[in-house]
C-alpha positions in Angstrom: -62.6 12.1 116.6 -59.0 11.4 118.0 -58.1 8.1 118.6 -55.3 6.5 120.9 -52.8 5.2 118.9 -50.1 2.2 119.9 -47.4 0.3 117.9 -46.5 -2.9 118.6 -44.3 -5.6 116.7 -44.9 -9.2 116.5 -42.4 -10.7 118.3 -41.7 -14.6 118.3 -43.3 -15.1 121.3 -46.9 -14.0 119.5 -46.2 -17.0 117.1 -47.7 -20.2 116.7 -46.4 -23.1 114.8 -48.0 -21.9 111.6 -45.6 -18.7 112.2 -48.5 -16.0 112.7 -49.8 -14.6 116.0 -51.3 -17.7 118.1 -54.9 -16.2 118.1 -54.9 -16.3 122.1 -51.8 -13.7 121.8 -54.6 -10.8 120.5 -55.9 -10.7 123.8 -52.5 -10.0 125.5 -52.0 -7.5 123.0 -55.4 -5.8 123.5 -54.8 -5.1 126.9 -51.8 -3.6 126.4 -53.0 -1.5 124.4 -56.1 -0.6 126.7 -52.9 -0.3 129.9 -51.1 2.1 127.6 -54.3 4.3 126.8 -54.9 4.5 130.8 -51.7 6.0 131.5 -51.0 8.0 128.7 -54.4 9.1 127.5 -56.5 8.9 130.4 -53.6 9.8 132.6 -54.0 7.3 135.3 -51.5 4.7 135.3 -52.2 0.4 136.0 -49.8 0.8 138.5 -51.4 3.7 140.6 -55.5 2.8 139.9 -54.9 -0.8 140.8 -52.2 -0.2 144.2 -52.9 3.3 144.9 -56.7 3.8 144.1 -58.0 0.6 144.9 -59.4 0.6 141.4 -59.9 -1.8 138.9 -61.1 -2.0 134.9 -62.2 -5.7 134.4 -63.0 -7.0 131.0 -66.9 -8.1 130.7 -67.3 -8.5 127.2 -64.9 -9.0 124.2 -65.8 -9.3 120.1 -62.9 -10.1 118.0 -62.8 -10.7 114.1 -59.7 -11.6 112.9 -59.3 -10.4 109.2 -55.8 -11.6 108.1 -52.5 -12.9 110.0 -49.9 -11.4 111.2 -46.1 -12.3 111.1 -43.1 -12.6 113.2 -41.6 -9.1 112.3 -45.2 -7.2 111.2 -45.7 -3.9 113.4 -49.0 -3.8 114.2 -51.0 0.0 114.3 -53.4 -0.3 117.2 -56.0 2.7 117.3 -58.9 2.4 119.6 -61.8 5.1 120.1 -64.1 5.1 122.8 -67.9 4.0 121.3 -69.8 4.6 124.7 -69.3 5.4 128.1 -72.3 4.3 131.2 -71.7 5.2 134.2 -69.3 2.0 135.3 -69.0 1.0 132.3 -67.0 2.0 128.8 -67.1 -0.2 125.4 -64.1 0.4 123.3 -63.1 -0.4 119.8 -60.1 -0.8 119.0 -58.8 -2.0 115.3 -54.5 -3.7 114.3 -53.1 -2.5 110.6 -50.3 -3.3 108.9 -49.4 -1.5 106.1 -53.1 -0.2 106.1 -54.1 -3.4 105.8 -56.4 -4.5 108.3 -56.3 -7.7 110.5 -58.1 -6.9 113.5 -60.9 -5.1 115.2 -62.4 -6.0 118.6 -65.0 -4.3 120.7 -64.5 -4.5 124.3 -66.6 -3.6 127.0 -64.6 -2.7 130.5 -66.1 -1.9 134.0 -64.4 0.4 136.7 -64.5 -1.0 140.4 -63.2 -1.1 143.5 -61.2 -3.6 144.3 -62.0 -3.7 147.7 -65.7 -4.4 147.1 -65.2 -6.2 143.8 -68.7 -3.8 142.7 -68.9 -1.3 139.6 -68.7 1.8 140.4 -69.0 5.7 139.0 -66.2 6.6 137.0 -64.9 8.7 138.7 -64.0 12.6 136.3 -60.7 11.9 136.2 -61.1 9.4 134.2 -64.6 10.0 132.7 -63.5 13.3 131.2 -60.3 12.1 129.7 -62.2 9.2 128.1 -64.5 11.5 126.2 -62.0 12.9 124.2 -61.3 9.2 122.2 -65.5 9.2 121.6 -65.9 8.4 117.7 -68.8 10.4 116.3 -72.1 9.7 116.3 -72.5 7.9 112.5 -69.6 5.7 113.6 -71.6 4.5 116.6 -74.4 4.4 114.8 -73.4 2.0 112.4 -71.3 -0.4 114.9 -75.0 -0.5 116.8 -76.4 -2.4 113.6 -73.6 -4.3 112.5 
């Protein structure tokens, strides 16, 4: 079960006066991971999606668990897997680690929409089929459903 991997260095701009990542910044980092995944893993850049295709993928829901703090200079490895693909939505599981230590786990539900109408629409095959390559195995999916 392949995962999409993105490495991001924690910069001064991510940190608060306590010298750790200010938790809202993790949502910006998550958005960067998803944007990179669409361009590199799915093959559809956000620029093409929004500007040419007039589509979008707003977030419907995010759940986050912060396991340990991240600090200036840390390099986080984000792994993204798809838990579920529906007709118009997808559930993603993103974990961030540093030197093998789990720092963050986020579950995000995104919805494919038309930017013209603002209404959800079915995933086109050129997005749905590549997404399926990042599906976790059934055991992992069942464990997450019961967590």
